[in-house]
N, C-alpha and C positions, 0 to 999 in steps of 0.2 A: 125301197123294195130291193135294190141291188144288194144291200147288206144282207137281207134275208136270204137271197139266192146264194150268195157266197158262203154264208155260215152253214146253211142247210146242205149245200152241195158238198162242202168239205167234210161235214159231219157224216153224211151218208157214205162218201168214199172212204173215210177213215174206218167207219164201222164195217164196211164191206171188206176192207183189207184185213181187219182183225179176224173176221169170220172166214176169210179165205185161208188164212194160216191154220185156223182150227179145223177146217174141212180137210186140208192137206195132211195135217197131223193125224186126224182120225183115220184117214185111208192108209197112210204109210206106216203108222205105228198102231197095231191092233190094241196094245195096252192103253193107248190114249183115245180109244174110239168112243168113250163115254161122252157125257155132256151134250147129247144130241139136242136137248131142249135149249141149252145155252146157245148153241150154234144157230138154231132156228130163230130164237128170240133176237139175237144180235142182227141176223139178216133181215128180220121183219123191221127192226128199228132202222137199219140202213135204208131199206126200201121206203120206209115212212119219211125219213129225212130227204131222200131224193125226190119223193113225191111233192113235198113242200117246196123244194127248190124249183122243180119244173113247173109247178102250179104258179108260183110267184113269177117265174120267167114268162109264162104264158100271159099273165095279166099285163106285164110290161110290154110284150110284143103285140098283144091283141090276137094271137093265134098260137097254135101248138108250137113248142120249141123244137121244130124239126125242119127248119128252113135254111140251115147251114150245115156243112159236113161235121164240124166238131160238136156243135150243139146236138146234132142227131146222134153222134157217137155216145155222148153222155146218156141220152134217153134210151139208146139201145142197151147200154149196160144196165140201166134201171129195169128195163123190160126183161132182160135175161134173168136177173135175180127174181123178179116177180113171177115169171113163168116157171122157174125152178120151184119156187115155193108152192105154186098152185098145182103143178102137174106131176111132180116126181114124188113118189111115195115108196114105202117098203124097203126092200133090200137094195134097190137102186139108188136110194137117196145119198148115201155117203160117197160111193165111187163117182156118180154123176156130178155131185157137188164138188168133188175134188178137181174136176175138169172145168165145170161151168162157172162156179162162183169166182175163181181167180180170173177167168176170161172176162166175165162181166165187170169185175173190179178194175181190170186193166183198161177196159173201154171207158169207164167213168173217169179215171185219172187222166187219160189222154184227151178226153172230150171236155175236161174242166175249163180249158181256155175259151171254149165257145160260149160259155155262160157269162163271161165277165165283160164282153164287149157290147156296148150299146150300138145299135145300127137301125137303119130304116128298113121297113118291111114293105115289099111290093103289095099293093092293094089286093091283087088276085090271091095272095097267100093267106089272106084273112077270110077266104071263102070257106064255109062249113064243109064243102066237099073236099077241099084240100086237107083239112084237118082229119076227116074220116079216111081219106085215101092214104095219107102218110102214116097215120097211127096204126091202121090195120096192117099195112105193109110191114112196119117195124115189129109189131106184135107177132105177125106170121113168121118173120125171120127169127125171132126169139124162140118160138116154138120149134122151128127147124133146127136150131142149135141144140136143143135137147135131143132131137132125133139123131143128130150127128154124134153126140156123146154116146148115146146108146149104141149106135152102129160101131163106133171105135172100140168101145168096151166089148161088144160082141166079137169083133175080130180078134181082140187080145185073148178073150176067154176061149174062143174056138181054137186058136193056135196052142194055148196051154193044154187043152184036151186032146187035140190031134197029135201032139208030140208027147203026150203022157207026162206033162210037167205039172202035176197037181200039187203045186207048192203053196206057199203063203199067198202069192198073188191071186191064184185061181180061187182060193178059199175066201178072199175078200170081195170077189166079183159076184154079181147076181147070176142066176142061171141063164143059159142061152134063151130059154123060152121067155123069161121075164124081160130080158133086154129086147128081144124081138117084138114083144107086145108093146113095150114102152115106145120103141122107135116107130112102130106102125101107128099107134094112137096119136103121137105128136106130129107125124107127117100129115095125117088126115086133118088135124086141127090147124096146122100151119098152112096147108094148101087151101083150106076153106077161107082163111083170112086173106091169103094172097089173091084168091079169086075175087073176094069182096073189094079188095084194094084196087085191083085192075078195073073192075066194073065202075067203081066210084071215080077212078082216074079218067075213064072214058067219058063219063057223064060230065066231069069237070072240064075236060078238053073241049067237049062239044059246046058247052056254055061259053067258054072263054075264047076259043079259036075256031069254032065251027067245024071241028074235025073230031073224029072219034079216037084217033091214034096219032101220036107224034113219034116219028121214026128217028130217034136219037139214041145214043149209047145206053143210057140207063133203061129206057123203055124197051129196047131190043133185048138187053140182058135179063130184064124182069120177065119178059115173055119166054125166053129160053129156060130160065130157072123154073117158071111155072110149068112149062112143057115137060121138063125133066121129072118133076114130081108127079105129074099126071102119068107119065110113062111108068114111074115106080108103082103106082096103084094098079095100072092096067097089067103090068108084068107080074105083079104079086098075085093079083086075083085071077088073071086069065091064064098065065103061063106058070104059075106056082113058084115065082121067084121070091121065096121066103128065106129067112135065115141069112146065110152068107151073102147071097147076091143082094138082098134087100139092104144089108148093112153097108155094102160097098156103094150102092146107089144113094143111101142117106148121106154118106161121107162126101161123095162127089157132088151131090146136090147142094150140100152146105157150102162147099168151096165156090160153087156158082153163085149162091146167094150172097156170100161175103164179097165176091167181086162186084156183084150188082150193087151192093150197099156201099162199098168203100172204093173199090178199084175204079169204077166208072167216074167217080169224083176226081180222083187224083191222077189217073192215067188217061182217061178219056173225058176230061172235064169241060165239056161244052154242052149247050142245050138249055132247056128250061128246067130240067131236074137238077137243082143245086143242093138237094138234101140227100 
């Protein structure tokens, strides 16, 4: 089984690297922007190989492969690519892909080491609620990465228009309206998943430790991140914070989610949340 994991994991990462180069070339060089079907098919193949690797790893561990930081990073890269394929369409595909696909690929290469080490799993991590809690959290963070990319591209396009620099870069970017809609849609999707993850985590904590919440770094930052995106929706719908302000909130929220996902492991690495 370990051989299957290694081969499939490296094949997925290699294919993702190739399609990252193609996405960057398509965005930076308008003359090479064709072959959209090839880019998509290669990324689908990469996601397929990663899925095989993670499924085989799950069989080996007896739970989802999200119980260690590096292992989780590989799974996060896989979900970033999957969410991009499922949620990004139309004129936003190439520019968002130029940011998101290389980011996801980098995560898979860094996280590769986490798939090669055999280790014992704590029995509580084999609980179905842990699997649901962790998987929905990572899927939510992946959706929020799309919102962040849309927000960053919105800010770039806004600056191009505001300074009347309607050059090749502005021509390659989607309209402000399209980017705003994509960011809003993926924030709603990501926040719904984070909410489901938090509720599942509370139910899991109640069963295992007879408490609904564990006040440790990752839990606190997850709650702060969730609250920031709730504020995004309230401010957008109640105070009209659309466009520029919404783009900034998406970018700041993603920084908070990345710190929740990675920073709490390496900078504040204590507590029950080891993933």
